[in-house]
ZAMARGU-4260 file (C-alpha; in steps of 0.2 Angstrom, whole numbers, plus 5000, padded with zeros to 4 digits):
<rodrens>
0) 5053/5088/4951 | 5065/5075/4945 | 5077/5073/4960 | 5090/5063/4949 | 5092/5077/4937
5) 5093/5090/4951 | 5107/5080/4959 | 5116/5079/4943 | 5114/5097/4941 | 5121/5100/4958
10) 5137/5089/4955 | 5139/5097/4938 | 5139/5114/4945 | 5151/5109/4958 | 5165/5101/4948
15) 5162/5105/4930 | 5173/5120/4929 | 5190/5116/4935 | 5204/5103/4935 | 5212/5106/4952
20) 5207/5101/4969 | 5198/5116/4977 | 5192/5124/4960 | 5174/5119/4964 | 5161/5132/4964
25) 5148/5134/4977 | 5130/5131/4971 | 5118/5134/4985 | 5104/5137/4973 | 5104/5119/4967
30) 5102/5112/4985 | 5087/5124/4989 | 5077/5115/4975 | 5075/5099/4985 | 5075/5093/5003
35) 5094/5089/5005 | 5093/5078/5021 | 5080/5065/5018 | 5079/5047/5016 | 5097/5040/5012
40) 5105/5056/5017 | 5099/5055/5035 | 5105/5037/5036 | 5123/5044/5031 | 5122/5058/5043
45) 5135/5052/5056 | 5153/5052/5060 | 5153/5036/5069 | 5167/5023/5066 | 5168/5005/5070
50) 5180/5002/5085 | 5186/4985/5079 | 5191/4981/5061 | 5198/4965/5053 | 5214/4968/5044
55) 5223/4955/5033 | 5239/4963/5037 | 5239/4961/5056 | 5236/4972/5071 | 5236/4991/5072
60) 5228/5004/5082 | 5222/5022/5079 | 5221/5035/5093 | 5213/5052/5089 | 5218/5066/5100
65) 5204/5073/5110 | 5207/5091/5105 | 5209/5091/5086 | 5205/5074/5080 | 5223/5070/5073
70) 5225/5051/5072 | 5241/5043/5078 | 5242/5026/5069 | 5253/5013/5075 | 5258/4995/5070
75) 5272/4983/5071 | 5271/4979/5052 | 5271/4993/5039 | 5258/4985/5029 | 5246/4984/5044
80) 5251/5002/5047 | 5246/5008/5030 | 5230/4997/5029 | 5225/5007/5045 | 5230/5023/5037
85) 5219/5020/5021 | 5204/5016/5033 | 5207/5032/5042 | 5207/5042/5026 | 5191/5034/5021
90) 5183/5037/5037 | 5188/5055/5037 | 5189/5061/5019 | 5180/5048/5008 | 5170/5060/4998
95) 5185/5071/4994 | 5194/5056/4988 | 5181/5050/4976 | 5177/5067/4969 | 5195/5071/4965
100) 5198/5054/4957 | 5182/5055/4946 | 5187/5072/4940 | 5205/5067/4936 | 5199/5051/4927
105) 5186/5061/4917 | 5172/5052/4924 | 5160/5065/4930 | 5147/5065/4916 | 5142/5047/4919
110) 5134/5053/4935 | 5131/5071/4931 | 5126/5072/4913 | 5131/5084/4899 | 5136/5098/4909
115) 5154/5091/4913 | 5158/5085/4896 | 5171/5098/4893 | 5180/5094/4909 | 5179/5075/4905
120) 5185/5078/4887 | 5201/5088/4894 | 5205/5075/4906 | 5203/5061/4894 | 5213/5069/4881
125) 5227/5073/4893 | 5225/5055/4899 | 5231/5058/4917 | 5225/5040/4921 | 5236/5032/4908
130) 5251/5042/4916 | 5246/5035/4933 | 5245/5018/4926 | 5263/5020/4919 | 5269/5026/4935
135) 5261/5011/4944 | 5269/4999/4932 | 5286/5005/4937 | 5282/5005/4955 | 5273/4989/4956
140) 5288/4977/4961 | 5294/4989/4975 | 5293/4989/4993 | 5283/5005/4992 | 5270/4997/4981
145) 5266/4984/4994 | 5262/4998/5006 | 5251/5008/4993 | 5242/4992/4990 | 5239/4989/5008
150) 5233/5007/5009 | 5220/5004/4995 | 5214/4989/5004 | 5211/5000/5019 | 5201/5013/5010
155) 5190/4999/5003 | 5188/4991/5020 | 5181/5008/5026 | 5169/5009/5011 | 5163/4991/5015
160) 5161/4994/5034 | 5157/5012/5037 | 5141/5023/5033 | 5145/5033/5018 | 5148/5052/5021
165) 5132/5063/5019 | 5137/5070/5002 | 5135/5053/4994 | 5117/5053/5001 | 5114/5070/4994
170) 5120/5065/4977 | 5113/5047/4978 | 5128/5038/4971 | 5141/5026/4979 | 5160/5026/4976
175) 5169/5013/4967 | 5184/5003/4975 | 5200/5013/4978 | 5215/5006/4968 | 5234/5009/4970
180) 5233/5018/4953 | 5221/5030/4961 | 5234/5035/4974 | 5247/5038/4960 | 5233/5048/4951
185) 5231/5059/4967 | 5250/5063/4966 | 5248/5068/4947 | 5233/5079/4952 | 5244/5089/4965
190) 5258/5090/4952 | 5246/5096/4939 | 5239/5109/4951 | 5257/5116/4954 | 5265/5115/4937
195) 5251/5113/4924 | 5252/5130/4916 | 5247/5135/4898 | 5256/5152/4901 | 5267/5150/4886
200) 5252/5147/4874 | 5243/5161/4882 | 5257/5173/4880 | 5259/5168/4862 | 5241/5171/4859
205) 5243/5188/4867 | 5258/5193/4856 | 5247/5189/4841 | 5233/5200/4848 | 5243/5214/4855
210) 5259/5214/4846 | 5276/5207/4852 | 5282/5223/4860 | 5267/5226/4871 | 5266/5208/4875
215) 5284/5207/4881 | 5281/5222/4892 | 5266/5214/4900 | 5273/5197/4902 | 5292/5199/4904
220) 5303/5184/4905 | 5311/5191/4921 | 5303/5202/4934 | 5314/5216/4940 | 5319/5213/4958
225) 5334/5209/4968 | 5328/5195/4980 | 5330/5178/4971 | 5330/5163/4983 | 5348/5160/4981
230) 5358/5177/4983 | 5376/5180/4979 | 5378/5164/4970 | 5394/5161/4960 | 5396/5153/4943
235) 5381/5149/4932 | 5379/5155/4915 | 5365/5169/4913 | 5368/5170/4895 | 5371/5152/4891
240) 5353/5149/4886 | 5348/5157/4869 | 5335/5170/4871 | 5320/5167/4860 | 5312/5179/4848
245) 5293/5179/4852 | 5285/5167/4840 | 5267/5170/4836 | 5255/5155/4833 | 5253/5148/4816
250) 5234/5150/4818 | 5222/5159/4830 | 5227/5151/4847 | 5214/5161/4858 | 5200/5148/4857
255) 5212/5134/4863 | 5220/5145/4876 | 5203/5150/4883 | 5197/5132/4884 | 5213/5126/4892
260) 5214/5140/4905 | 5199/5133/4914 | 5210/5117/4918 | 5227/5124/4924 | 5235/5129/4940
265) 5223/5141/4950 | 5229/5159/4952 | 5238/5161/4969 | 5246/5144/4970 | 5262/5146/4979
270) 5270/5145/4996 | 5282/5152/5009 | 5297/5143/5018 | 5313/5147/5026 | 5327/5137/5035
275) 5339/5145/5047 | 5355/5137/5054 | 5356/5134/5072 | 5371/5145/5072 | 5359/5160/5071
280) 5345/5153/5083 | 5342/5156/5101 | 5341/5137/5104 | 5356/5132/5094 | 5345/5121/5084
285) 5340/5125/5066 | 5322/5130/5061 | 5311/5125/5047 | 5295/5135/5043 | 5283/5131/5029
290) 5266/5136/5023 | 5260/5130/5006 | 5247/5141/4997 | 5234/5130/4989 | 5215/5131/4986
295) 5206/5133/5002 | 5190/5123/5005 | 5180/5113/5017 | 5187/5101/5021 | 5205/5106/5019
300) 5217/5099/5005 | 5228/5092/5019 | 5225/5079/5032 | 5236/5078/5047 | 5242/5062/5054
305) 5256/5053/5065 | 5262/5037/5059 | 5272/5026/5071 | 5280/5012/5061 | 5292/4999/5067
310) 5308/5009/5063 | 5302/5027/5062 | 5289/5039/5068 | 5283/5053/5056 | 5271/5067/5058
315) 5264/5080/5047 | 5251/5082/5033 | 5247/5072/5017 | 5235/5074/5003 | 5220/5062/5006
320) 5223/5047/4995 | 5242/5048/4998 | 5247/5037/5013 | 5264/5045/5017 | 5267/5061/5026
325) 5271/5074/5012 | 5277/5089/5023 | 5282/5087/5041 | 5295/5079/5052 | 5302/5063/5059
330) 5313/5060/5074 | 5329/5066/5064 | 5323/5080/5053 | 5310/5092/5046 | 5306/5096/5028
335) 5294/5108/5019 | 5291/5112/5000 | 5286/5127/4990 | 5283/5128/4972 | 5298/5132/4960
340) 5286/5136/4946 | 5298/5128/4934 | 5293/5127/4916 | 5289/5108/4913 | 5277/5109/4899
345) 5280/5113/4881 | 5269/5115/4865 | 5272/5109/4848 | 5264/5114/4831 | 5264/5102/4816
350) 5261/5101/4798 | 5246/5089/4797 | 5236/5080/4785 | 5221/5068/4789 | 5227/5055/4802
355) 5246/5060/4801 | 5258/5074/4806 | 5275/5078/4799 | 5290/5075/4809 | 5308/5077/4803
360) 5304/5075/4785 | 5292/5060/4787 | 5274/5058/4789 | 5269/5049/4805 | 5252/5042/4810
365) 5244/5049/4826 | 5242/5036/4839 | 5223/5036/4839 | 5210/5029/4850 | 5191/5031/4850
370) 5186/5035/4868 | 5168/5034/4874 | 5163/5045/4888 | 5147/5039/4897 | 5134/5053/4899
375) 5119/5051/4911 | 5102/5055/4903 | 5110/5058/4886 | 5119/5048/4872 | 5137/5044/4876
380) 5150/5055/4869 | 5164/5048/4858 | 5180/5058/4855 | 5195/5053/4845 | 5210/5055/4856
385) 5226/5058/4847 | 5244/5057/4853 | 5260/5061/4845 | 5278/5057/4850 | 5278/5073/4861
390) 5262/5070/4870 | 5243/5072/4869 | 5236/5082/4854 | 5224/5096/4859 | 5213/5106/4847
395) 5200/5120/4847 | 5193/5131/4834 | 5205/5126/4820 | 5221/5127/4830 | 5230/5113/4837
400) 5246/5108/4847 | 5254/5093/4856 | 5258/5095/4874 | 5273/5088/4883 | 5272/5088/4902
405) 5284/5079/4914 | 5269/5071/4924 | 5263/5061/4908 | 5277/5048/4911 | 5282/5036/4924
410) 5288/5046/4939 | 5297/5040/4956 | 5289/5053/4968 | 5280/5040/4978 | 5296/5032/4982
415) 5304/5049/4986 | 5290/5054/4999 | 5291/5037/5007 | 5310/5039/5009 | 5308/5056/5016
420) 5297/5048/5030 | 5310/5036/5035 | 5325/5047/5032 | 5339/5047/5046 | 5349/5062/5040
425) 5355/5073/5026 | 5362/5059/5015 | 5345/5050/5015 | 5336/5066/5011 | 5348/5070/4996
430) 5345/5053/4989 | 5326/5055/4991 | 5327/5072/4983 | 5335/5064/4968 | 5320/5053/4965
435) 5307/5067/4967 | 5302/5068/4949 | 5286/5079/4950 | 5282/5092/4954 | 5296/5104/4954
440) 5298/5111/4972 | 5309/5121/4983 | 5314/5109/4997 | 5320/5116/5014 | 5326/5104/5027
445) 5335/5104/5043 | 5340/5090/5055 | 5344/5087/5073 | 5363/5085/5068 | 5362/5104/5064
450) 5362/5102/5045 | 5352/5113/5034 | 5348/5111/5015 | 5339/5120/5001 | 5337/5111/4984
455) 5326/5113/4969 | 5318/5096/4965 | 5309/5089/4950 | 5313/5085/4932 | 5317/5100/4922
460) 5318/5098/4903 | 5332/5104/4892 | 5326/5111/4875 | 5338/5112/4860 | 5336/5119/4843
465) 5350/5114/4831 | 5360/5108/4845 | 5359/5124/4855 | 5350/5125/4872 | 5335/5137/4871
470) 5322/5143/4883 | 5305/5134/4884 | 5294/5150/4884 | 5290/5148/4866 | 5280/5137/4854
475) 5290/5124/4845 | 5290/5118/4828 | 5286/5100/4831 | 5288/5095/4813 | 5306/5101/4813
480) 5309/5092/4830 | 5312/5108/4839 | 5313/5109/4858 | 5310/5090/4861 | 5315/5082/4877
485) 5328/5068/4874 | 5323/5052/4882 | 5305/5057/4886 | 5292/5044/4883 | 5274/5050/4886
490) 5264/5036/4895 | 5280/5026/4897 | 5297/5025/4905 | 5308/5040/4903 | 5327/5041/4903
495) 5329/5056/4915 | 5348/5055/4911 | 5346/5062/4894 | 5336/5078/4891 | 5334/5084/4908
500) 5344/5095/4920 | 5356/5083/4930 | 5353/5083/4948 | 5370/5090/4953 | 5366/5105/4941
505) 5350/5110/4949 | 5350/5125/4961 | 5354/5119/4979 | 5365/5123/4994 | 5370/5112/5008
510) 5371/5120/5025 | 5366/5138/5021 | 5365/5150/5035 | 5347/5154/5030 | 5337/5153/5014
515) 5319/5160/5011 | 5308/5154/4997 | 5292/5162/4991 | 5290/5156/4973 | 5301/5170/4967
520) 5315/5168/4954 | 5327/5154/4961 | 5343/5162/4955 | 5350/5175/4944 | 5363/5164/4936
525) 5355/5147/4933 | 5365/5133/4924 | 5350/5130/4913 | 5333/5138/4909 | 5321/5135/4923
530) 5305/5145/4921 | 5297/5160/4914 | 5293/5175/4925 | 5290/5165/4942 | 5278/5173/4954
535) 5277/5191/4960 | 5291/5194/4972 | 5282/5203/4986 | 5283/5189/4999 | 5301/5184/4994
540) 5307/5202/4996 | 5298/5203/5013 | 5304/5187/5020 | 5322/5192/5016 | 5320/5209/5023
545) 5314/5202/5040 | 5327/5188/5040 | 5341/5200/5035 | 5336/5213/5048 | 5336/5200/5062
550) 5352/5191/5057 | 5361/5208/5056 | 5354/5213/5073 | 5361/5207/5090 | 5345/5197/5093
555) 5345/5178/5088 | 5332/5170/5077 | 5319/5163/5089 | 5305/5151/5087 | 5293/5165/5091
560) 5301/5176/5077 | 5297/5162/5064 | 5279/5162/5070 | 5278/5180/5069 | 5285/5180/5051
565) 5270/5169/5046 | 5259/5183/5053 | 5267/5197/5043 | 5254/5206/5033 | 5264/5220/5024
570) 5259/5222/5006 | 5272/5228/4994 | 5259/5234/4982 | 5255/5248/4994 | 5268/5258/4986
575) 5254/5264/4975 | 5244/5270/4990 | 5252/5288/4988 | 5248/5290/4970 | 5231/5283/4973
580) 5228/5295/4987 | 5233/5310/4976 | 5221/5304/4962 | 5206/5303/4974 | 5209/5317/4986
585) 5196/5329/4978 | 5182/5316/4978 | 5186/5305/4993 | 5196/5316/5006 | 5193/5303/5020
590) 5199/5288/5010 | 5214/5299/5004 | 5219/5303/5021 | 5218/5285/5027 | 5229/5279/5013
595) 5242/5292/5016 | 5243/5287/5034 | 5243/5269/5030 | 5258/5258/5034 | 5254/5245/5021
600) 5248/5232/5033 | 5233/5221/5027 | 5225/5219/5044 | 5207/5217/5049 | 5205/5233/5057
605) 5211/5244/5043 | 5200/5255/5032 | 5214/5259/5020 | 5218/5240/5018 | 5200/5238/5013
610) 5199/5252/5001 | 5216/5247/4993 | 5212/5228/4991 | 5195/5232/4982 | 5203/5246/4972
615) 5218/5236/4965 | 5207/5223/4956 | 5196/5236/4949 | 5212/5245/4943 | 5217/5230/4932
620) 5200/5230/4925 | 5200/5248/4921 | 5217/5247/4913 | 5215/5231/4902 | 5197/5227/4898
625) 5194/5240/4885 | 5209/5234/4874 | 5209/5216/4879 | 5190/5214/4874 | 5194/5221/4857
630) 5208/5208/4855 | 5197/5193/4861 | 5207/5192/4878 | 5199/5190/4895 | 5205/5192/4913
635) 5216/5176/4912 | 5228/5188/4902 | 5229/5201/4916 | 5248/5203/4919 | 5255/5200/4936
640) 5252/5212/4950 | 5271/5217/4950 | 5270/5222/4932 | 5254/5232/4935 | 5262/5241/4949
645) 5277/5246/4939 | 5269/5251/4923 | 5276/5267/4916 | 5264/5282/4921 | 5269/5290/4904
650) 5268/5273/4894 | 5255/5266/4882 | 5243/5260/4895 | 5240/5278/4900 | 5240/5286/4883
655) 5221/5290/4882 | 5218/5292/4901 | 5231/5298/4914 | 5236/5286/4927 | 5227/5297/4940
660) 5211/5296/4929 | 5212/5277/4928 | 5215/5276/4947 | 5200/5287/4951 | 5188/5277/4940
665) 5194/5261/4948 | 5191/5269/4965 | 5173/5274/4961 | 5170/5256/4957 | 5178/5250/4973
670) 5168/5262/4984 | 5152/5256/4975 | 5156/5238/4982 | 5161/5245/4999 | 5145/5254/5001
675) 5134/5241/4994 | 5141/5227/5005 | 5142/5239/5021 | 5160/5236/5023 | 5169/5247/5036
680) 5186/5239/5038 | 5196/5225/5030 | 5190/5212/5042 | 5172/5214/5036 | 5178/5209/5018
685) 5193/5198/5022 | 5184/5183/5031 | 5184/5164/5031 | 5167/5165/5024 | 5175/5162/5007
690) 5181/5145/5012 | 5166/5134/5008 | 5161/5116/5005 | 5159/5113/4987 | 5140/5112/4990
695) 5140/5130/4997 | 5127/5125/5010 | 5127/5134/5027 | 5126/5118/5036 | 5142/5112/5027
700) 5151/5128/5026 | 5164/5134/5039 | 5161/5148/5052 | 5165/5166/5047 | 5180/5174/5055
705) 5190/5190/5051 | 5208/5188/5046 | 5223/5197/5040 | 5234/5196/5024 | 5232/5197/5005
710) 5238/5187/4990 | 5254/5198/4991 | 5258/5196/5010 | 5268/5183/5019 | 5252/5179/5029
715) 5244/5174/5013 | 5226/5174/5010 | 5217/5178/4994 | 5199/5180/4999 | 5194/5183/4981
720) 5198/5165/4975 | 5201/5159/4989 | 5218/5152/4991 | 5231/5154/5004 | 5241/5146/5018
725) 5234/5128/5018 | 5245/5122/5032 | 5257/5132/5043 | 5271/5123/5051 | 5287/5128/5062
730) 5299/5114/5067 | 5314/5114/5077 | 5322/5097/5075 | 5326/5090/5092 | 5315/5104/5100
735) 5297/5111/5098 | 5286/5110/5083 | 5269/5117/5079 | 5256/5118/5065 | 5238/5122/5060
740) 5226/5119/5045 | 5213/5131/5039 | 5198/5121/5045 | 5197/5104/5053 | 5205/5087/5051
745) 5188/5078/5049 | 5178/5080/5034 | 5162/5074/5042 | 5151/5089/5045 | 5144/5081/5061
750) 5162/5079/5069 | 5168/5091/5083 | 5184/5092/5072 | 5176/5098/5056 | 5181/5116/5059
755) 5190/5117/5076 | 5206/5124/5069 | 5199/5138/5058 | 5199/5152/5071 | 5217/5148/5076
760) 5222/5148/5058 | 5213/5165/5056 | 5222/5172/5071 | 5239/5164/5065 | 5240/5153/5081
765) 5246/5135/5082 | 5244/5119/5090 | 5257/5107/5095 | 5265/5095/5082 | 5263/5081/5086
770) 5247/5081/5097 | 5245/5070/5112 | 5235/5054/5107 | 5219/5050/5117 | 5211/5033/5120
775) 5212/5020/5106 | 5198/5023/5094 | 5200/5009/5082 | 5208/4992/5084 | 5213/4982/5069
780) 5214/4963/5072 | 5221/4949/5061 | 5208/4943/5049 | 5201/4944/5032 | 5188/4958/5029
</rodrens>
């Protein structure tokens, strides 16, 4: 057997399908075809690290805590600090860094072969790497840039000094040097994972296939609920932005939408957070809680660290490849983020002729570049990359659009995150928030002075047609100049003061009593169009129910209450349990009885939760597949769970079969799965077994523990994807703080800290934040590498 081709087949299957971190499929069948731990791989099978390292930036030290492997990194010079941080990231997460970078740069095929050409083509056409270069050019002369360069030098020192992780031995390749632009590219990656949505294009294709009335019912602009993030807000102009008539594509957009859907934000990306004023808490200190919902994998998407700089100490989590703490606290305050879900991507159709597109009555030449994609064991692939004044030009099956995305220009988020790390109070945080260009996030913050804050971050475009502001949930006529963003320069420097929502017109409130965010609608009365449809509101409704009940009682909000709210497993979709029980009572009396007695809690010991969870997804298939398949639509077009739950029982989707008949047919399929798998309770199905290493091998995978929660609960875990709470944190500025990640801090499978937090995470338990550092593990001494 050709081991080189086998390895390429392995990596192709791992990363060929998705754009976002964590969207990598397990492929155990590939590894079974050759002896994985032989030769070079055995040499790399270690988690040892040198205890003395030369640093051109001066002394620093790293002390891992004995219990959880969280490093405390200390230095008297910030450049020395971030050199050491880069070294630590390399020592603990190097394969993760390299694989994500290769994916975003569209460089998979040169080591994989033809299997990943589609992924490489998408990333090359979007040209995220060029956007990272533009951002670095803007950043290069700043104080922050010096620290990012030191960080990159630290990663490279680790590559030079330490054995490579076992994955490199399995795949038999070595990483290239890390660059400052790669760090910026990692920020672009997470911004894309949170805001890269082709929903507008998909909805337009659905309207073409199903009709505008049906499409509007399935994909409504506003989900009907009364739990926005900001409640009882005054002002705003709910009718100020013109409502669009649904415009269908000028051609068949389904092929392009189908291709692009493989590279957008994974379903289930979201988060919870809440901030509570000290006026309402037991301690008199404010509380901040946050649990971002991202793809779950081994190792986790987050890396926990403590940075002890000359003028500040900051602790929390960051993305491997990014030196600064993204979510966490310093000695003054604590902050967390959830996804706003703002619409920051638009699509433009043009009249075209060979080499040119029409714009405002004139023909303009495409910016054109021949791009060669090296392909292992096959001829190189050459594509013609085209760009318009609005952004990259994408085409499939005879249909084409240009794409504008706020991340395709120079952004200042690197500066913003660094400023959060060294902030000393509310004014510093507000100034940093104004620089936070991507992604759009709900910021919650509280500090030791008692301040609380909610603010919507990120650049949000203002679209106009004939001088009138319009919503962004439509296809625009690029030739007519519709909907374009004033001041936006793809792959250059954008003037954010022109075509974007001004900072003081974004939703926000200083010193609120309490605010809960869960990716639901931000406000009922926005000054400007923010987004289309947002996420299902189940978690947002439940968070406010719990907070309202507590605040209106005689009991203060306690630290333990915040932890318990993270553990809440009530699923609002369970309103369908009664109708489902009625529909199946003749055929499944035992299940019907369990569903009638069920309290809606998605907990591991529940039979009703098991049946309901497996039934709900079968219900969507029974409802939509017959008609969708005829229209060329796949499961990417399934509407949100909230829409499915509230479909009119007498409406068009039940014209041929009653709702009870559809429910019963879906339950038949669910029971087949339950019986085939031998499930008895929800905990048999809802386990951490789904959280795997990209290779899918047992020796690299995490242990299996039962856990609670669903995609619709505050205790968030979508086992079917898997996505969920990627970091749980509760902070009391000036008091206690705790956190936990779903796995372990060390990406080396041989480490004691590879999966040591997983069982705590599954049981919604916590460890202290920060941890107590142990003996110094690595000393950095002055000297060239």
